[in-house]
Each structure stands twice: as structure tokens, then as C-alpha cells.
PDB file of N, CA, C and O in Angstrom:
ATOM      1  N   MET A   1      -7.080  55.537  69.915  1.00  0.00           N
ATOM      2  CA  MET A   1      -6.123  54.717  69.212  1.00  0.00           C
ATOM      3  C   MET A   1      -6.565  53.253  69.183  1.00  0.00           C
ATOM      4  O   MET A   1      -6.313  52.538  68.213  1.00  0.00           O
ATOM      5  N   THR A   2      -7.221  52.823  70.245  1.00  0.00           N
ATOM      6  CA  THR A   2      -7.705  51.456  70.319  1.00  0.00           C
ATOM      7  C   THR A   2      -8.745  51.189  69.236  1.00  0.00           C
ATOM      8  O   THR A   2      -8.789  50.094  68.677  1.00  0.00           O
ATOM      9  N   LYS A   3      -9.581  52.179  68.937  1.00  0.00           N
ATOM     10  CA  LYS A   3     -10.604  52.014  67.906  1.00  0.00           C
ATOM     11  C   LYS A   3      -9.968  51.788  66.536  1.00  0.00           C
ATOM     12  O   LYS A   3     -10.497  51.022  65.731  1.00  0.00           O
ATOM     13  N   ILE A   4      -8.864  52.431  66.268  1.00  0.00           N
ATOM     14  CA  ILE A   4      -8.171  52.246  64.986  1.00  0.00           C
ATOM     15  C   ILE A   4      -7.649  50.814  64.879  1.00  0.00           C
ATOM     16  O   ILE A   4      -7.747  50.199  63.817  1.00  0.00           O
ATOM     17  N   TYR A   5      -7.100  50.281  65.961  1.00  0.00           N
ATOM     18  CA  TYR A   5      -6.625  48.901  65.947  1.00  0.00           C
ATOM     19  C   TYR A   5      -7.778  47.918  65.731  1.00  0.00           C
ATOM     20  O   TYR A   5      -7.633  46.933  65.007  1.00  0.00           O
ATOM     21  N   ILE A   6      -8.898  48.187  66.351  1.00  0.00           N
ATOM     22  CA  ILE A   6     -10.066  47.314  66.193  1.00  0.00           C
ATOM     23  C   ILE A   6     -10.548  47.342  64.751  1.00  0.00           C
ATOM     24  O   ILE A   6     -10.883  46.297  64.195  1.00  0.00           O
ATOM     25  N   ILE A   7     -10.588  48.507  64.142  1.00  0.00           N
ATOM     26  CA  ILE A   7     -11.032  48.617  62.752  1.00  0.00           C
ATOM     27  C   ILE A   7     -10.067  47.873  61.824  1.00  0.00           C
ATOM     28  O   ILE A   7     -10.497  47.114  60.956  1.00  0.00           O
ATOM     29  N   ILE A   8      -8.791  48.089  62.008  1.00  0.00           N
ATOM     30  CA  ILE A   8      -7.801  47.418  61.165  1.00  0.00           C
ATOM     31  C   ILE A   8      -7.856  45.910  61.361  1.00  0.00           C
ATOM     32  O   ILE A   8      -7.790  45.160  60.387  1.00  0.00           O
ATOM     33  N   LEU A   9      -7.973  45.462  62.586  1.00  0.00           N
ATOM     34  CA  LEU A   9      -8.052  44.037  62.879  1.00  0.00           C
ATOM     35  C   LEU A   9      -9.317  43.426  62.276  1.00  0.00           C
ATOM     36  O   LEU A   9      -9.270  42.316  61.745  1.00  0.00           O
ATOM     37  N   SER A  10     -10.442  44.132  62.349  1.00  0.00           N
ATOM     38  CA  SER A  10     -11.696  43.593  61.814  1.00  0.00           C
ATOM     39  C   SER A  10     -11.660  43.489  60.294  1.00  0.00           C
ATOM     40  O   SER A  10     -12.339  42.634  59.725  1.00  0.00           O
ATOM     41  N   ILE A  11     -10.887  44.335  59.628  1.00  0.00           N
ATOM     42  CA  ILE A  11     -10.763  44.237  58.175  1.00  0.00           C
ATOM     43  C   ILE A  11     -10.132  42.901  57.788  1.00  0.00           C
ATOM     44  O   ILE A  11     -10.522  42.298  56.788  1.00  0.00           O
ATOM     45  N   PHE A  12      -9.171  42.442  58.564  1.00  0.00           N
ATOM     46  CA  PHE A  12      -8.498  41.192  58.255  1.00  0.00           C
ATOM     47  C   PHE A  12      -9.246  39.962  58.763  1.00  0.00           C
ATOM     48  O   PHE A  12      -9.051  38.866  58.239  1.00  0.00           O
ATOM     49  N   ILE A  13     -10.087  40.125  59.761  1.00  0.00           N
ATOM     50  CA  ILE A  13     -10.803  38.985  60.334  1.00  0.00           C
ATOM     51  C   ILE A  13     -12.113  38.717  59.600  1.00  0.00           C
ATOM     52  O   ILE A  13     -12.454  37.556  59.374  1.00  0.00           O
ATOM     53  N   ILE A  14     -12.847  39.744  59.225  1.00  0.00           N
ATOM     54  CA  ILE A  14     -14.137  39.568  58.566  1.00  0.00           C
ATOM     55  C   ILE A  14     -13.902  39.001  57.170  1.00  0.00           C
ATOM     56  O   ILE A  14     -13.173  39.599  56.379  1.00  0.00           O
ATOM     57  N   PRO A  15     -14.508  37.856  56.856  1.00  0.00           N
ATOM     58  CA  PRO A  15     -14.270  37.249  55.540  1.00  0.00           C
ATOM     59  C   PRO A  15     -14.916  38.071  54.428  1.00  0.00           C
ATOM     60  O   PRO A  15     -15.972  38.677  54.610  1.00  0.00           O
ATOM     61  N   ASN A  16     -14.263  38.074  53.293  1.00  0.00           N
ATOM     62  CA  ASN A  16     -14.854  38.744  52.141  1.00  0.00           C
ATOM     63  C   ASN A  16     -15.587  37.718  51.289  1.00  0.00           C
ATOM     64  O   ASN A  16     -15.592  36.536  51.632  1.00  0.00           O
ATOM     65  N   GLY A  17     -16.205  38.135  50.190  1.00  0.00           N
ATOM     66  CA  GLY A  17     -17.024  37.268  49.363  1.00  0.00           C
ATOM     67  C   GLY A  17     -16.264  36.285  48.497  1.00  0.00           C
ATOM     68  O   GLY A  17     -16.901  35.507  47.787  1.00  0.00           O
ATOM     69  N   THR A  18     -14.950  36.273  48.514  1.00  0.00           N
ATOM     70  CA  THR A  18     -14.201  35.391  47.631  1.00  0.00           C
ATOM     71  C   THR A  18     -14.204  33.942  48.088  1.00  0.00           C
ATOM     72  O   THR A  18     -13.868  33.061  47.297  1.00  0.00           O
ATOM     73  N   ASP A  19     -14.566  33.663  49.318  1.00  0.00           N
ATOM     74  CA  ASP A  19     -14.522  32.300  49.826  1.00  0.00           C
ATOM     75  C   ASP A  19     -15.852  31.565  49.714  1.00  0.00           C
ATOM     76  O   ASP A  19     -15.951  30.427  50.172  1.00  0.00           O
ATOM     77  N   ILE A  20     -16.875  32.171  49.122  1.00  0.00           N
ATOM     78  CA  ILE A  20     -18.185  31.538  49.118  1.00  0.00           C
ATOM     79  C   ILE A  20     -18.444  30.686  47.888  1.00  0.00           C
ATOM     80  O   ILE A  20     -19.443  29.967  47.857  1.00  0.00           O
ATOM     81  N   CYS A  21     -17.600  30.733  46.886  1.00  0.00           N
ATOM     82  CA  CYS A  21     -17.797  29.937  45.680  1.00  0.00           C
ATOM     83  C   CYS A  21     -17.430  28.489  45.961  1.00  0.00           C
ATOM     84  O   CYS A  21     -16.414  28.215  46.600  1.00  0.00           O
ATOM     85  N   ASP A  22     -18.264  27.551  45.480  1.00  0.00           N
ATOM     86  CA  ASP A  22     -17.950  26.144  45.668  1.00  0.00           C
ATOM     87  C   ASP A  22     -17.448  25.508  44.372  1.00  0.00           C
ATOM     88  O   ASP A  22     -17.496  24.289  44.212  1.00  0.00           O
ATOM     89  N   CYS A  23     -16.971  26.337  43.458  1.00  0.00           N
ATOM     90  CA  CYS A  23     -16.414  25.840  42.207  1.00  0.00           C
ATOM     91  C   CYS A  23     -15.075  25.156  42.481  1.00  0.00           C
ATOM     92  O   CYS A  23     -14.416  25.413  43.488  1.00  0.00           O
ATOM     93  N   ALA A  24     -14.695  24.278  41.552  1.00  0.00           N
ATOM     94  CA  ALA A  24     -13.407  23.606  41.700  1.00  0.00           C
ATOM     95  C   ALA A  24     -12.277  24.611  41.527  1.00  0.00           C
ATOM     96  O   ALA A  24     -12.371  25.509  40.692  1.00  0.00           O
ATOM     97  N   PRO A  25     -11.214  24.470  42.304  1.00  0.00           N
ATOM     98  CA  PRO A  25     -10.061  25.344  42.100  1.00  0.00           C
ATOM     99  C   PRO A  25      -9.534  25.185  40.670  1.00  0.00           C
ATOM    100  O   PRO A  25      -9.613  24.097  40.098  1.00  0.00           O
ATOM    101  N   LEU A  26      -9.006  26.246  40.104  1.00  0.00           N
ATOM    102  CA  LEU A  26      -8.603  26.256  38.709  1.00  0.00           C
ATOM    103  C   LEU A  26      -7.712  25.087  38.302  1.00  0.00           C
ATOM    104  O   LEU A  26      -7.974  24.487  37.259  1.00  0.00           O
ATOM    105  N   PRO A  27      -6.678  24.727  39.056  1.00  0.00           N
ATOM    106  CA  PRO A  27      -5.840  23.603  38.616  1.00  0.00           C
ATOM    107  C   PRO A  27      -6.571  22.259  38.636  1.00  0.00           C
ATOM    108  O   PRO A  27      -6.153  21.334  37.940  1.00  0.00           O
ATOM    109  N   ASN A  28      -7.645  22.125  39.409  1.00  0.00           N
ATOM    110  CA  ASN A  28      -8.326  20.833  39.571  1.00  0.00           C
ATOM    111  C   ASN A  28      -9.659  20.735  38.846  1.00  0.00           C
ATOM    112  O   ASN A  28     -10.422  19.805  39.106  1.00  0.00           O
ATOM    113  N   TRP A  29      -9.968  21.666  37.944  1.00  0.00           N
ATOM    114  CA  TRP A  29     -11.304  21.663  37.340  1.00  0.00           C
ATOM    115  C   TRP A  29     -11.534  20.439  36.466  1.00  0.00           C
ATOM    116  O   TRP A  29     -12.672  19.985  36.353  1.00  0.00           O
ATOM    117  N   LYS A  30     -10.490  19.886  35.842  1.00  0.00           N
ATOM    118  CA  LYS A  30     -10.681  18.709  34.990  1.00  0.00           C
ATOM    119  C   LYS A  30     -11.084  17.491  35.810  1.00  0.00           C
ATOM    120  O   LYS A  30     -11.862  16.664  35.335  1.00  0.00           O
ATOM    121  N   LYS A  31     -10.573  17.363  37.026  1.00  0.00           N
ATOM    122  CA  LYS A  31     -10.943  16.245  37.887  1.00  0.00           C
ATOM    123  C   LYS A  31     -12.355  16.430  38.437  1.00  0.00           C
ATOM    124  O   LYS A  31     -13.087  15.455  38.605  1.00  0.00           O
ATOM    125  N   ALA A  32     -12.738  17.668  38.717  1.00  0.00           N
ATOM    126  CA  ALA A  32     -14.035  17.927  39.338  1.00  0.00           C
ATOM    127  C   ALA A  32     -15.184  17.887  38.329  1.00  0.00           C
ATOM    128  O   ALA A  32     -16.319  17.598  38.708  1.00  0.00           O
ATOM    129  N   THR A  33     -14.916  18.168  37.065  1.00  0.00           N
ATOM    130  CA  THR A  33     -15.984  18.277  36.072  1.00  0.00           C
ATOM    131  C   THR A  33     -16.829  17.009  35.949  1.00  0.00           C
ATOM    132  O   THR A  33     -18.053  17.125  36.002  1.00  0.00           O
ATOM    133  N   PRO A  34     -16.266  15.801  35.788  1.00  0.00           N
ATOM    134  CA  PRO A  34     -17.120  14.611  35.685  1.00  0.00           C
ATOM    135  C   PRO A  34     -17.979  14.384  36.931  1.00  0.00           C
ATOM    136  O   PRO A  34     -19.138  13.984  36.821  1.00  0.00           O
ATOM    137  N   LYS A  35     -17.421  14.634  38.098  1.00  0.00           N
ATOM    138  CA  LYS A  35     -18.179  14.458  39.339  1.00  0.00           C
ATOM    139  C   LYS A  35     -19.328  15.456  39.407  1.00  0.00           C
ATOM    140  O   LYS A  35     -20.448  15.087  39.762  1.00  0.00           O
ATOM    141  N   GLU A  36     -19.063  16.707  39.072  1.00  0.00           N
ATOM    142  CA  GLU A  36     -20.103  17.724  39.089  1.00  0.00           C
ATOM    143  C   GLU A  36     -21.184  17.421  38.060  1.00  0.00           C
ATOM    144  O   GLU A  36     -22.363  17.659  38.321  1.00  0.00           O
ATOM    145  N   PHE A  37     -20.803  16.899  36.891  1.00  0.00           N
ATOM    146  CA  PHE A  37     -21.772  16.558  35.851  1.00  0.00           C
ATOM    147  C   PHE A  37     -22.767  15.527  36.359  1.00  0.00           C
ATOM    148  O   PHE A  37     -23.962  15.632  36.080  1.00  0.00           O
ATOM    149  N   GLU A  38     -22.295  14.538  37.097  1.00  0.00           N
ATOM    150  CA  GLU A  38     -23.185  13.518  37.647  1.00  0.00           C
ATOM    151  C   GLU A  38     -24.064  14.073  38.764  1.00  0.00           C
ATOM    152  O   GLU A  38     -25.197  13.625  38.944  1.00  0.00           O
ATOM    153  N   TYR A  39     -23.554  15.037  39.505  1.00  0.00           N
ATOM    154  CA  TYR A  39     -24.253  15.560  40.679  1.00  0.00           C
ATOM    155  C   TYR A  39     -25.392  16.509  40.332  1.00  0.00           C
ATOM    156  O   TYR A  39     -26.434  16.479  40.987  1.00  0.00           O
ATOM    157  N   VAL A  40     -25.215  17.363  39.303  1.00  0.00           N
ATOM    158  CA  VAL A  40     -26.197  18.405  39.014  1.00  0.00           C
ATOM    159  C   VAL A  40     -27.340  17.879  38.157  1.00  0.00           C
ATOM    160  O   VAL A  40     -27.207  16.861  37.479  1.00  0.00           O
ATOM    161  N   GLU A  41     -28.456  18.584  38.198  1.00  0.00           N
ATOM    162  CA  GLU A  41     -29.659  18.182  37.479  1.00  0.00           C
ATOM    163  C   GLU A  41     -29.643  18.651  36.028  1.00  0.00           C
ATOM    164  O   GLU A  41     -30.069  17.911  35.141  1.00  0.00           O
ATOM    165  N   ASN A  42     -29.157  19.873  35.770  1.00  0.00           N
ATOM    166  CA  ASN A  42     -29.161  20.447  34.430  1.00  0.00           C
ATOM    167  C   ASN A  42     -27.770  20.949  34.062  1.00  0.00           C
ATOM    168  O   ASN A  42     -27.093  21.597  34.860  1.00  0.00           O
ATOM    169  N   VAL A  43     -27.361  20.637  32.836  1.00  0.00           N
ATOM    170  CA  VAL A  43     -26.110  21.157  32.297  1.00  0.00           C
ATOM    171  C   VAL A  43     -26.444  21.732  30.926  1.00  0.00           C
ATOM    172  O   VAL A  43     -26.940  21.021  30.052  1.00  0.00           O
ATOM    173  N   PHE A  44     -26.170  23.020  30.744  1.00  0.00           N
ATOM    174  CA  PHE A  44     -26.532  23.656  29.481  1.00  0.00           C
ATOM    175  C   PHE A  44     -25.638  24.853  29.205  1.00  0.00           C
ATOM    176  O   PHE A  44     -24.929  25.337  30.087  1.00  0.00           O
ATOM    177  N   ILE A  45     -25.684  25.322  27.964  1.00  0.00           N
ATOM    178  CA  ILE A  45     -25.059  26.580  27.567  1.00  0.00           C
ATOM    179  C   ILE A  45     -26.192  27.554  27.311  1.00  0.00           C
ATOM    180  O   ILE A  45     -27.181  27.207  26.665  1.00  0.00           O
ATOM    181  N   GLY A  46     -26.051  28.777  27.816  1.00  0.00           N
ATOM    182  CA  GLY A  46     -27.109  29.758  27.646  1.00  0.00           C
ATOM    183  C   GLY A  46     -26.569  31.161  27.519  1.00  0.00           C
ATOM    184  O   GLY A  46     -25.426  31.442  27.880  1.00  0.00           O
ATOM    185  N   ASP A  47     -27.415  32.045  26.996  1.00  0.00           N
ATOM    186  CA  ASP A  47     -27.100  33.468  26.893  1.00  0.00           C
ATOM    187  C   ASP A  47     -27.845  34.213  27.982  1.00  0.00           C
ATOM    188  O   ASP A  47     -29.047  34.019  28.161  1.00  0.00           O
ATOM    189  N   VAL A  48     -27.140  35.064  28.710  1.00  0.00           N
ATOM    190  CA  VAL A  48     -27.783  35.905  29.716  1.00  0.00           C
ATOM    191  C   VAL A  48     -28.495  37.034  28.969  1.00  0.00           C
ATOM    192  O   VAL A  48     -27.860  37.836  28.283  1.00  0.00           O
ATOM    193  N   THR A  49     -29.824  37.085  29.111  1.00  0.00           N
ATOM    194  CA  THR A  49     -30.601  38.100  28.400  1.00  0.00           C
ATOM    195  C   THR A  49     -30.964  39.275  29.278  1.00  0.00           C
ATOM    196  O   THR A  49     -31.265  40.356  28.774  1.00  0.00           O
ATOM    197  N   PHE A  50     -30.939  39.079  30.599  1.00  0.00           N
ATOM    198  CA  PHE A  50     -31.254  40.152  31.533  1.00  0.00           C
ATOM    199  C   PHE A  50     -30.550  39.859  32.843  1.00  0.00           C
ATOM    200  O   PHE A  50     -30.488  38.711  33.284  1.00  0.00           O
ATOM    201  N   CYS A  51     -30.021  40.901  33.461  1.00  0.00           N
ATOM    202  CA  CYS A  51     -29.357  40.723  34.741  1.00  0.00           C
ATOM    203  C   CYS A  51     -29.326  42.052  35.472  1.00  0.00           C
ATOM    204  O   CYS A  51     -28.889  43.060  34.918  1.00  0.00           O
ATOM    205  N   ASP A  52     -29.790  42.058  36.719  1.00  0.00           N
ATOM    206  CA  ASP A  52     -29.589  43.200  37.605  1.00  0.00           C
ATOM    207  C   ASP A  52     -29.151  42.645  38.955  1.00  0.00           C
ATOM    208  O   ASP A  52     -28.761  41.481  39.041  1.00  0.00           O
ATOM    209  N   GLU A  53     -29.206  43.443  39.991  1.00  0.00           N
ATOM    210  CA  GLU A  53     -28.677  43.006  41.285  1.00  0.00           C
ATOM    211  C   GLU A  53     -29.487  41.885  41.942  1.00  0.00           C
ATOM    212  O   GLU A  53     -28.963  41.169  42.794  1.00  0.00           O
ATOM    213  N   THR A  54     -30.750  41.726  41.558  1.00  0.00           N
ATOM    214  CA  THR A  54     -31.578  40.730  42.236  1.00  0.00           C
ATOM    215  C   THR A  54     -32.198  39.694  41.306  1.00  0.00           C
ATOM    216  O   THR A  54     -32.701  38.682  41.793  1.00  0.00           O
ATOM    217  N   LYS A  55     -32.186  39.899  40.002  1.00  0.00           N
ATOM    218  CA  LYS A  55     -32.844  38.983  39.061  1.00  0.00           C
ATOM    219  C   LYS A  55     -31.964  38.744  37.848  1.00  0.00           C
ATOM    220  O   LYS A  55     -31.077  39.536  37.529  1.00  0.00           O
ATOM    221  N   PHE A  56     -32.237  37.615  37.172  1.00  0.00           N
ATOM    222  CA  PHE A  56     -31.553  37.331  35.921  1.00  0.00           C
ATOM    223  C   PHE A  56     -32.442  36.479  35.035  1.00  0.00           C
ATOM    224  O   PHE A  56     -33.381  35.842  35.512  1.00  0.00           O
ATOM    225  N   GLN A  57     -32.138  36.470  33.731  1.00  0.00           N
ATOM    226  CA  GLN A  57     -32.792  35.596  32.764  1.00  0.00           C
ATOM    227  C   GLN A  57     -31.724  35.000  31.864  1.00  0.00           C
ATOM    228  O   GLN A  57     -30.813  35.697  31.417  1.00  0.00           O
ATOM    229  N   ILE A  58     -31.844  33.708  31.603  1.00  0.00           N
ATOM    230  CA  ILE A  58     -30.915  33.024  30.717  1.00  0.00           C
ATOM    231  C   ILE A  58     -31.727  32.288  29.662  1.00  0.00           C
ATOM    232  O   ILE A  58     -32.672  31.569  29.988  1.00  0.00           O
ATOM    233  N   LYS A  59     -31.355  32.468  28.392  1.00  0.00           N
ATOM    234  CA  LYS A  59     -31.988  31.751  27.289  1.00  0.00           C
ATOM    235  C   LYS A  59     -31.122  30.534  26.977  1.00  0.00           C
ATOM    236  O   LYS A  59     -29.934  30.669  26.686  1.00  0.00           O
ATOM    237  N   VAL A  60     -31.719  29.349  27.039  1.00  0.00           N
ATOM    238  CA  VAL A  60     -31.000  28.095  26.828  1.00  0.00           C
ATOM    239  C   VAL A  60     -30.635  27.956  25.352  1.00  0.00           C
ATOM    240  O   VAL A  60     -31.497  28.066  24.480  1.00  0.00           O
ATOM    241  N   CYS A  61     -29.348  27.714  25.075  1.00  0.00           N
ATOM    242  CA  CYS A  61     -28.862  27.556  23.699  1.00  0.00           C
ATOM    243  C   CYS A  61     -28.567  26.096  23.351  1.00  0.00           C
ATOM    244  O   CYS A  61     -28.829  25.655  22.232  1.00  0.00           O
ATOM    245  N   GLU A  62     -28.018  25.347  24.319  1.00  0.00           N
ATOM    246  CA  GLU A  62     -27.680  23.949  24.084  1.00  0.00           C
ATOM    247  C   GLU A  62     -27.806  23.189  25.400  1.00  0.00           C
ATOM    248  O   GLU A  62     -27.372  23.677  26.444  1.00  0.00           O
ATOM    249  N   VAL A  63     -28.400  21.998  25.354  1.00  0.00           N
ATOM    250  CA  VAL A  63     -28.627  21.201  26.566  1.00  0.00           C
ATOM    251  C   VAL A  63     -27.781  19.934  26.503  1.00  0.00           C
ATOM    252  O   VAL A  63     -27.825  19.197  25.517  1.00  0.00           O
ATOM    253  N   PHE A  64     -27.004  19.684  27.568  1.00  0.00           N
ATOM    254  CA  PHE A  64     -26.200  18.476  27.675  1.00  0.00           C
ATOM    255  C   PHE A  64     -26.826  17.461  28.630  1.00  0.00           C
ATOM    256  O   PHE A  64     -26.610  16.256  28.501  1.00  0.00           O
ATOM    257  N   LYS A  65     -27.604  17.963  29.590  1.00  0.00           N
ATOM    258  CA  LYS A  65     -28.234  17.085  30.575  1.00  0.00           C
ATOM    259  C   LYS A  65     -29.435  17.810  31.160  1.00  0.00           C
ATOM    260  O   LYS A  65     -29.365  19.009  31.428  1.00  0.00           O
ATOM    261  N   GLY A  66     -30.535  17.093  31.360  1.00  0.00           N
ATOM    262  CA  GLY A  66     -31.716  17.670  31.988  1.00  0.00           C
ATOM    263  C   GLY A  66     -32.891  17.751  31.032  1.00  0.00           C
ATOM    264  O   GLY A  66     -32.814  17.315  29.883  1.00  0.00           O
ATOM    265  N   ASN A  67     -33.981  18.319  31.532  1.00  0.00           N
ATOM    266  CA  ASN A  67     -35.220  18.401  30.759  1.00  0.00           C
ATOM    267  C   ASN A  67     -35.461  19.779  30.162  1.00  0.00           C
ATOM    268  O   ASN A  67     -36.593  20.089  29.792  1.00  0.00           O
ATOM    269  N   LEU A  68     -34.457  20.595  30.059  1.00  0.00           N
ATOM    270  CA  LEU A  68     -34.609  21.916  29.465  1.00  0.00           C
ATOM    271  C   LEU A  68     -34.726  21.791  27.950  1.00  0.00           C
ATOM    272  O   LEU A  68     -34.287  20.806  27.355  1.00  0.00           O
ATOM    273  N   LYS A  69     -35.329  22.810  27.339  1.00  0.00           N
ATOM    274  CA  LYS A  69     -35.469  22.841  25.897  1.00  0.00           C
ATOM    275  C   LYS A  69     -34.737  24.048  25.334  1.00  0.00           C
ATOM    276  O   LYS A  69     -34.689  25.098  25.975  1.00  0.00           O
ATOM    277  N   VAL A  70     -34.169  23.910  24.145  1.00  0.00           N
ATOM    278  CA  VAL A  70     -33.482  25.017  23.494  1.00  0.00           C
ATOM    279  C   VAL A  70     -34.480  26.142  23.283  1.00  0.00           C
ATOM    280  O   VAL A  70     -35.584  25.918  22.787  1.00  0.00           O
ATOM    281  N   GLY A  71     -34.091  27.346  23.660  1.00  0.00           N
ATOM    282  CA  GLY A  71     -34.964  28.520  23.556  1.00  0.00           C
ATOM    283  C   GLY A  71     -35.732  28.823  24.831  1.00  0.00           C
ATOM    284  O   GLY A  71     -36.318  29.899  24.957  1.00  0.00           O
ATOM    285  N   GLU A  72     -35.739  27.896  25.774  1.00  0.00           N
ATOM    286  CA  GLU A  72     -36.427  28.107  27.049  1.00  0.00           C
ATOM    287  C   GLU A  72     -35.748  29.220  27.835  1.00  0.00           C
ATOM    288  O   GLU A  72     -34.524  29.349  27.798  1.00  0.00           O
ATOM    289  N   ILE A  73     -36.532  30.022  28.543  1.00  0.00           N
ATOM    290  CA  ILE A  73     -36.017  31.109  29.370  1.00  0.00           C
ATOM    291  C   ILE A  73     -36.027  30.661  30.836  1.00  0.00           C
ATOM    292  O   ILE A  73     -37.053  30.229  31.362  1.00  0.00           O
ATOM    293  N   ILE A  74     -34.883  30.773  31.467  1.00  0.00           N
ATOM    294  CA  ILE A  74     -34.753  30.445  32.888  1.00  0.00           C
ATOM    295  C   ILE A  74     -34.672  31.763  33.651  1.00  0.00           C
ATOM    296  O   ILE A  74     -33.854  32.626  33.331  1.00  0.00           O
ATOM    297  N   LYS A  75     -35.524  31.911  34.658  1.00  0.00           N
ATOM    298  CA  LYS A  75     -35.532  33.115  35.482  1.00  0.00           C
ATOM    299  C   LYS A  75     -35.055  32.790  36.875  1.00  0.00           C
ATOM    300  O   LYS A  75     -35.313  31.707  37.400  1.00  0.00           O
ATOM    301  N   GLY A  76     -34.363  33.727  37.461  1.00  0.00           N
ATOM    302  CA  GLY A  76     -33.888  33.499  38.818  1.00  0.00           C
ATOM    303  C   GLY A  76     -33.661  34.791  39.545  1.00  0.00           C
ATOM    304  O   GLY A  76     -33.258  34.783  40.708  1.00  0.00           O
TER     305      GLY A  76
END
């Protein structure tokens, strides 16, 4: 019976993946956007052309900040 309590308790104690995002909370995104724009190196709109569990490719469509070029492929 003790093992069941430990399992149930560990489900509530072990953090899930929802707390790892450093994005602005939804109600505050308008305040955070100008600060984030100044902080980051590249700001662009792109199409995801490939994505699996470990890799992705994005084709740059529009650049707002940085040295990227339209049509450039970003791999990660």
C-alpha cells in the first residue's frame, strides 16, 4: 500500500513539461514583445518544411531583424 502512495505522490511532485517554456504569459505578451524583440538576434516568419522528433527545417519567408535572407533554410 505504501508503494501506491509513493507513486501517486510522485505524480504530483515530478514536474511536467509545461513549465519549461520561457514565453510571455498570454495576458502579458504585448508588454513582453518589444523587450524580446530587442533581446533576440533574429526575428522572422518562416514555413516549417521538415520536422521530426530530433530535427527541423524552416524556410525563411520574411525577415524583421537579423542577417537572414528570404528563402534561406534554417536547420536545427
